[in-house]
N, C-alpha and C positions, 0 to 999 in steps of 0.2 A: 286690795282696794277694789271698789265697785267699778266694773268696766264702763258703766253708764256715765261715769264722770268724764269720760274721754269722747263723748259724742261730739260731732262737728257743730260748731256754732253756725247759726243761719247767716247766709250772705247778706251784706248790706246793699241796699239799692242806691247806686251812685250814677250821676249823669256822665255820659261818655264825652271826652274832649280830646284835643290834641295833646301828645306827649312830647316834651322837650327833653333831650339828653345832651349834656355838654361833652366836648371832645375828651376831656380827662376821664370822665365816667365811662365813655365808650372804650377807651384803651384798657382801663382796669377790667371792664367786663370781658374784653377779648382774652386778656391774660388769665382771668379766673376760669373762663370756659376751657382754655387749653389745659390748665391745671386739673380741672375736673375730668377731662377726657383722659389725661395721662394716669390719674389716680384710678379711674374706672378700669383702664386697660391693665394696670398693674394688679389690681384686685382680681380681675378675671383670669389673668395669667397664673396668679398664685392659687386660685381655686382650681384651675385646670391642672396644675402640677400636683396639688393635693389629691385631686380625683384620680390622676394616673397612678400615684403611689398606692392609693386605696385599691384601685383595680389590680395592681400588681401583687400587693401583699395583704389586702383586706385589713382586718383589724390588727394584724400583726405588724403594721407600720408603726404601732406604738411600742413595739418591743425591739429596741435598737440592736441588741446583741443577736437576736434571731434573724433580723433583716441582714445584718452584716455577715452572719454565717451562711445564709442562703445565697448571697451574692458571691461569696468565696467559692462555694460548691458549684455554682453556675459557671464560674470562670475557670476553676482549676481542677475539679474532680475528674479523674481519668476515665471512669466508666459510666458517668452520667447517673442521674438520680431516678429511681423508680418512684414516680409521683404518687401512685396508688398506695405503695408500701409506706411512703413518707406521710401521706395523709392519714393513714390508719395509726401510725406511730405517734404523730403529733396530736391526734385526737386523744389518745390514751395519756400522753404526757401532759396535755392541758388539764385534763381531769385530775391527774395526780398532783400537778403543780398548784391547783386551786386549793388544795388542802382539805377537800371534802372526803373524810375518811370512810364515809358510808356510801359514797357514790358507786354505781355499777355501770359498766358499759358492755353492751352485747352487740355483736355483728348481727346482721339480719338472720343468718342461719342459727346462731346461738339463741337469738330471741324466740325463734319459732320453737326450738326445743324447750326453752324455758317455759313458754306458754303451755306446751303439752304437759310438762312435768307439774306445773302449778295447778292444772285442771284436776290432777289426781290420777289421770290415766296415763301410764307410762308404758314404755316397751322395754322389756328386760326379763329378769327372773324373779325379782321381788324379795330381796333379803337385806337385813342389816348386818354389816360385818365390821370387824376390827382386826388389827394385826396381832397374830398370836405371839407368844414369847419367843418362838423359834423363827419368826419372820414370815409365817404363812398366813393364810386367810382363815380367820375364826368366824364361823357363822353364829351370830348372837341372837338373831330373831328371824323367823320365816313368816312372811306376811300371809294372811288368810287368802285362800283361793288364788294364790299366785302360781306361776309356772314352777317355782321351787317347791311349794307345798304339794303340788300335783305330782311332782317327780319323786317325792319322798325325802327331800333334803330335810335335815333336822337341826335344831339348835345344838350348838357345841360341836358340830361337824368341823373338822379341820381340812381345808382344801389344800391338797398337796400339789396337784398339777391341773392345768387347764389346757385342753386340747393337746395333751402330750408334753406341754412345756412346764417345767418345774417352777413353782411360784418363787422359790428361793433364787433361781437362776435369773428370772426376768425382773424380779423385784415386786414388792407389794403393790405399788401404785400402778405399774404397767399391767400387773395381773388383774387388778380390779377393772382396768380399762378393757381388758380382753373379754370380760363378761358381757360388755355391751355389744349390741349388734342389731341387725335387721330382724323384723318380725318374721317368724316362721323358720329361722335358722337354728341350728343345734349347737350346743356347747357341751363338751364332755368334761366332767369333774372326776378326778381321782381324790377320794376323801379318806380320812382316818376317822373311824368311829369305833369306840370301845376297844381300841388296840388292834383292830383289823382294817385292812384296806378294802374299799368298795368303789365301784365305778357307777356314776350317776349321769345319765344323759338327760339334758334339759332342753326344751324348745322355747326360744324367746317368744314372748307374746305380750299383748296388752294385759295390764293388771291394775287394780285400784290400789294406790298407795295406802298403807295402813299407818296412821299417825297416832292412834289411840290404842292403848293396851290396858286391860282392866282385870281385876281379880278380887275375890272376897277374902278378908282376914277374919279370924275369930280370936278375940282377945278378952279374957276375963268375962266370958259368956256374952260378949257383945259383938255384933257383926259390923265390920268396918269395910267400906268399899274403897278400893285403891284404883286410881286412874292415872296412868302415865301418858303425857302428851309430848310427843317428840318435836312437833312444830305445828304452827297454825297455817296449814297449807292453803286451804280454801274453805268456803262455806260448804260446798258440795262434799268435801272430803272430811276435814277435821271437825267442823261443827256438827255434821250429820253423825259421824262416828262417836263424837263425845256425848251427844244427847242419847244416842242408842245405848251406849255403855252405862251412863248414869241411870237411865230408865230401867235397864236390866238389873243393875245392882239393887235399886230400890224395890223391884219386884221380888228379889231374893231376900229382902228384909234388911238391907243396909241401914244402920242407925247413925252413921256418920260417914264422911267422905274425905279421903286424902287425895289431893291433887299434886302429882309429882311433875314439877316444871324444871327440874335440874337439867342443865345442858340444852334447854329449849331456847333457841336463838330468836324466836318470834315468828314473823310471817305476815300473812294478809290481814289488814285492818278489818275488813268485813267479816272474816272468820272469827276474830276475837270478839267483835261486837255481837255476833250471833250467839256465841257461847255465853257471854256476860248477860245478855238479855234473858237467856234461859235460866240463869242462876239468880239474878238480882231483882229486887222489886222495882216498881216504877220510879224513874228518876234519871239523872244524867249518867252517862257511861264514860264519855270522853269529851274534851274541849280541844278543837283543832285550831291552832294559831298559824295561819298561812302567811308566808312572806309577802309583804306588800298589801295585806288585807287588814283593816283596822280592827274589826270585830271577829271574835272566834266563832267557829261553827260547832254547835253542841249536838251530839248524838245521844239519844235517850233510850231507856228501857221501857218496854210496855209493862202493864200489870201482870203479875204472876211471878213466882219465885220458887226456889227449892229451900224448904225449911228444915235443913239438917245441919248439925255441927260440922264444921269444915276446918281443915288445915291445909297449908300450901308448903311444899318443899322447894327451896331455892338454893342456887349456888352462884358462883362467880360467872357462870355461862348462861344464867337466866337473863334474857335480854329482850328489849323492845316490847313487842306485843305480850310476851310472857310476863314482863314487868307490869304492864298495864293490867293484866289479869290479876296479879298479886296485889297491886295497889288498890284496885277497885273493890276486891273482896274485903280488904282491910278497911277502906273508907266506909263501907256499909256494915262494918263490924260483923262480917260473916265468917271470917277465918282468922286463925293465928298463923304466923309465918315462922317456919322452922328451917334452919340450915345456915347458910352464910350469905353475906351481902351480895346483891345482884350486880350485874354488869354496869348499868347506868346509861341506857340509850332511850331517851324520851323524845327523839326527833324522827321524822319520817322522810321518805323520798318519793317523788313523783316521776314517772317515766315520760320522756319526750321522744317522739320518733324523728330521727334525722332524715335528710333527703334520700339517702341510699337504703332506707329501711332498717338501719341500725337503731339502737335505742340506748339512751343514757338516762339513768336515774339520778336526780339531783336532790340533795337535802334542802327542802323548802318549807317544812312545817314542823312545829312542836305539837305534841299531844299531851295534855294534862289529864291526870286522873279525875274522877268525879268531884272530889272535894280537896284532896291534898295537893301539895306542891309538885311541880315537875321534877323528875328524878334524873334528868339528862346530865351526865358527867358526875353524878353523885351515887346513884344506886339506891336500893331499898334495903334497909337494915331489918333483919328478922326479929321477931319477938323472943325467940329462943335460938341463940347462936350455938350451932353444933357442927363440928367438922367430922369428916370421915376419918377412919383409922388410916394412918400414914400408908399402909400397904395397899390401900385401895384408891389413893388419891388420883393416880394416873390411869386407872382402869375404867373401861367402858362400864357405865352404870348397870347395863343389862347383865353384866357378869358378876356384880357384887351380890353375894348371897343375902337374902332378906335378914337372916339372923345375925349377920355381921355388918349390916348397914346401920350405923349409929344414928344417922339422920332420920331414916325411916322408923327406927325403934323409938326415937323420941316422939315422932309424929303419932305413932300408935298409942304411946303412953298418954300424950296430951289429949288426943281425941277421945280415948277411953274415958278420961276424966270429964270431958265435955258432954258426953252422952248421958242424958238423964236416966236415973234408975227407973226400972219398970215397976 
């Protein structure tokens, strides 16, 4: 309703004169005044009580059981409550209890490290690893120009011990944690390579994370470029590496491109938009539907595109930004999809800094592909459904030989058929 309808009416001009009030009216007036004073006092007291409860328990005053529990501990707990520890635990419990399965919480220290990692510049040695069949560390990839590559560590090396401690004794998880450390410090690996033991001394240092790996295949006389993307880390890292890899493959004569997004859990929205802008013609890339905002925000591609036949490899761990990549290439009829149905995460999280410097990421937007429906909770179905051989299903994909990779084999076959004859 229009608020102008409630404007005050103009006062009427009336002559002033004596006012007469009967005794009965006077008595009723006094009683009404007393009632109004009592009512006002009661309301003020109620507001005061509510304010005190709010001060004592904040928003948790609406959670009866939690309030009851807090009072019990205040009165009966023998050792007293560590308020800082409780505050941290309640924060995590609140996030968990809200049912936001994609939320993330970082302490101030964890967030500082996360920002450093996301920038692409990390401190460590620069390797991708998995657990070997015997429970030791299997090096599956060594990043370019990393401390590991400079020290001579190689793919398929098996790390037997770290700083004299056997990996089997401390456990795989603890052993991988031991690799981390301060810049400039050394870590000593005992490795098994080709049936012989070797000792490798590595110095922890800054390195640029490698998230894109590429190579050229030759099939039926046709050159096919293969690009594996492990995650969309950032524009400076993944997008730059991706464009460099594709440009290099095209310089070498690639006639088609295979994009391997299997086990890619997504990443930074700006990184995926930069990659898609490079591949796709002018038009929409994504539509962002923000909580509480009526109209979506659309991000678009500029003119210019890569005009080569393409295929995309997916599996059940292809998620989030990697799914947007897949859906966008399909929407523009740029690529065929090969593998298995994707994870189904078409929602995103925004980070909010709390008063102590910690950060919480809350799911607060959906992102739709250029033209197709949102895939959140549904996933993206491939054009050609192909599963890996059972013996490779639980294996790190870096370790699956190309000639035994059924999904990659199908991709090569389909792409070969898409490449026009010379």
